[in-house]
C-alpha positions as CSV (number, residue, x, y, z in Angstrom):
1,M,0.1,-0.1,-0.2
2,Q,2.5,2.5,0.8
3,Q,4.5,2.2,-2.8
4,R,1.1,2.6,-4.1
5,S,0.8,5.9,-2.4
6,T,4.2,6.8,-2.9
7,H,3.6,6.3,-6.7
8,W,0.3,8.6,-6.5
9,R,2.3,11.1,-5.3
10,L,4.7,11.3,-7.8
11,I,2.3,11.3,-10.8
12,L,-0.1,14.3,-8.6
13,L,4.2,16.0,-8.7
14,S,4.7,15.7,-12.1
15,A,1.6,17.0,-13.4
16,L,1.5,19.9,-11.0
17,V,5.2,20.5,-12.4
18,V,3.8,20.2,-16.4
19,F,1.2,22.8,-15.3
20,V,3.7,25.1,-14.1
21,I,6.0,25.3,-16.6
22,M,3.3,25.5,-19.2
23,L,1.4,28.3,-17.1
24,H,4.8,30.3,-16.5
25,T,5.7,29.9,-21.0
26,G,2.3,30.9,-21.7
27,Q,0.7,27.9,-22.5
28,I,-2.2,28.0,-20.6
29,A,-4.2,31.4,-20.2
30,L,-6.2,31.8,-17.2
31,A,-9.7,32.7,-17.2
32,G,-8.8,35.8,-15.4
33,D,-6.2,37.1,-18.1
34,Q,-9.0,36.8,-20.8
35,E,-11.7,39.2,-18.8
36,A,-8.7,41.5,-17.5
37,G,-8.1,41.6,-21.5
38,A,-11.7,42.3,-22.3
39,Q,-11.9,45.0,-19.9
40,L,-8.7,47.0,-21.3
41,Y,-9.9,45.6,-24.9
42,Q,-13.4,47.7,-23.8
43,Q,-11.6,50.7,-22.5
44,R,-8.6,51.2,-25.5
45,C,-10.2,49.4,-28.7
46,A,-13.6,49.2,-29.0
47,S,-14.1,52.3,-30.4
48,C,-12.3,51.3,-33.8
49,H,-12.6,47.6,-33.5
50,G,-16.0,47.1,-32.0
51,K,-17.0,45.4,-28.9
52,D,-17.3,42.3,-30.8
53,G,-13.9,43.3,-32.3
54,K,-15.4,43.1,-36.1
55,G,-14.3,46.7,-36.8
56,N,-17.7,47.9,-38.2
57,T,-18.1,50.6,-35.4
58,P,-19.4,54.3,-36.3
59,I,-15.6,55.7,-36.1
60,A,-14.2,52.6,-37.7
61,Q,-16.6,53.6,-41.1
62,A,-15.0,57.0,-40.8
63,L,-11.2,55.8,-41.3
64,N,-8.7,54.9,-44.2
65,P,-7.6,52.0,-43.5
66,K,-10.3,50.5,-41.6
67,P,-9.1,49.2,-38.3
68,R,-8.8,45.2,-38.3
69,D,-11.4,42.8,-38.1
70,H,-10.5,40.7,-35.1
71,T,-12.7,38.3,-35.8
72,E,-11.3,37.1,-38.7
73,G,-9.2,34.2,-37.7
74,A,-7.6,32.8,-41.2
75,Y,-5.9,36.6,-40.5
76,M,-5.5,36.9,-36.9
77,N,-4.4,33.0,-36.2
78,A,-1.5,33.4,-38.2
79,L,0.2,36.4,-36.1
80,S,2.8,36.0,-33.5
81,K,2.2,36.7,-30.2
82,D,4.9,39.1,-30.3
83,H,3.7,40.7,-33.4
84,L,0.4,41.2,-31.8
85,T,3.0,42.5,-28.6
86,K,4.6,44.8,-30.7
87,V,1.4,46.4,-32.3
88,I,-0.5,47.0,-29.2
89,K,2.2,48.4,-27.3
90,N,3.7,50.5,-30.1
91,G,0.8,51.3,-32.5
92,G,-0.2,50.3,-35.8
93,S,3.2,52.3,-38.1
94,A,5.6,49.7,-35.9
95,V,4.5,46.9,-38.1
96,G,3.9,48.7,-40.9
97,L,-0.3,49.0,-40.5
98,S,-2.1,52.5,-40.0
99,P,-0.4,55.0,-37.9
100,L,-4.0,55.6,-37.0
101,M,-4.1,53.1,-34.5
102,P,-1.9,54.8,-31.7
103,P,0.4,53.1,-29.2
104,Q,-1.0,51.7,-25.9
105,A,3.2,52.4,-24.4
106,D,1.5,53.3,-20.9
107,L,0.5,49.3,-20.8
108,N,2.8,47.1,-18.7
109,A,3.8,43.8,-19.8
110,E,1.1,41.6,-18.2
111,Q,-1.7,44.1,-19.7
112,I,-0.5,43.8,-23.1
113,R,0.0,39.6,-22.4
114,Q,-3.9,40.1,-21.3
115,L,-5.1,41.7,-24.4
116,V,-3.4,38.9,-26.8
117,T,-5.5,36.5,-24.4
118,F,-8.5,38.5,-25.3
119,V,-7.9,39.4,-29.3
120,R,-7.2,36.0,-29.4
121,S,-10.3,34.7,-28.1
122,L,-12.1,36.9,-31.1
123,A,-10.9,34.7,-34.0
124,V,-13.3,32.7,-35.9
125,P,-11.6,29.5,-36.1
126,A,-10.8,29.3,-32.5
127,Y,-6.9,30.2,-32.4
128,K,-4.5,26.9,-31.3
129,S,-1.3,27.6,-29.5
130,N,1.4,25.4,-31.1
């Protein structure tokens, strides 16, 4: 019986280690990140990209070029986390996109990660990390 108990402890400890590593490397997004990202998105992005991420707001209609539709999975899912981080932090012109998209330089790394997590959640088909 002692050997079986030790065996299960090793399995649980191994699973915990794998979980912590995946969490640390960003392979597991916490629901809290997505919720916090949604709040930031509504405050910072929704006026142009829309609450639903489709980029079809009245403000968007007046812009040229139009804001990106974040629900367009074929495009959005191909973008790297680094690309999304750069465009959020440094603005559209930092990655050759519209200079009308302002930089969000005042956001910290955690807030940017939260925004990336939320933007990823809008894509159809859904984003799948590698």
